[in-house]
N, C-alpha and C positions, 0 to 999 in steps of 0.2 A: 263441631264448630264450623268446619268447612262447608257443610251442607247449609247451615244457617246463613253464611255469607252469600252462597250461591243463590239461595231463595230470596234474600233481601235485595240482591243485585237484580234478579229477575223482576222483582216488584217495583224497583225504582223506575219512575216514569219520566224523569227529567232528561234533558239532552245529555248524553254521555258517550264515551268510547271506552272499549276495553283494549288496552295495549298489551300485546304478548311480548314479554321480554326475551332476550337471547337465551335465557335458561328456562323458558316455557311458563313463566308465572304471569297471571293476568293482573295488570295494574288498572285500577278504575280511575277514569278522568271525567270529572264533571265539565260541561261545556256551557259557556254563555256566549251566544252569537251577538255580533255587532247589531245595534239597533238604529243605525244611521243609514242614509241612502248611499253615502260614500264611505265604506268601512276603511279603516287604516290598514296599512300593510303589516303592521306589527301585531304580534300575539303576545299575551302575557301568561306566564305559568305561575300559579300560586302553589307554594309548598307550605304545608302545615308543620307545627312543632311536634315534639314528642307527645305520645299518647293522644293525639288529636286525629282529625280527618278533615277533608276539604269542605264539607257541607256548610259549616258556619261562615265560611269566607264569602258567601253570597252577598254579604253586606258591602264588601269591597268590589266583588266581581260585577254585580249589576250596574253600579254607576260607571264602571269602566266600559262595559258593553254599551251603555247609553251614549258614551263618547266615541264609539266606533271601534273599540278594540275587541278582538276575539280573545276570550279569557278561558283558560283551563285551570281546573283545580285537581291536583294529583293526590290520590290516597296512596301514601307510600306503602310499600310491601309490609303486610302484617297490620295494616291500619284501615279503618273505614270499610269500604267494599272491595278492597284489593285482596288477592290471595296472600297466603303466608300465615305463619304462626302469629297470633295476636300480639302486637307490640314488639315484634322481633325484627331485628336487622341482622342478617347473617354475618355481614362483615362491612367494613368501611368501603372496601373495593366494590362490593355488590351494590351498596347504597349509591355510590357515585355512578356506576354503570346504569342503574335504573334511571337516575336523573338525566344522564347524558342521552339515553335512548328516548326518554320522554321529550327532551328538548328537540331532538331530531324529528320526532313525529309532529310536534307543535309547529315547527318552522313551516 
């Protein structure tokens, strides 16, 4: 399964970033760049629900980018194109750390 995720990640051609967490896991972030001449200073981080991934949130992200926001969609650990056991969250503490580390990057 891990090799499939790596292959799919390599084939993904949209704007993205791989964030390496403090425990060495790659988290996949989709990026939508601002589409205005004067981008806003704010960034928006989209978090998906259980058993989901960030891809379908383009319907929200694209209009926000058109209004000048830099938008990121995080594939949580074990979801989408991020590393980890599929659908797994090792602990509540790790879940919170992943999100906090992502927020620090997005700022």
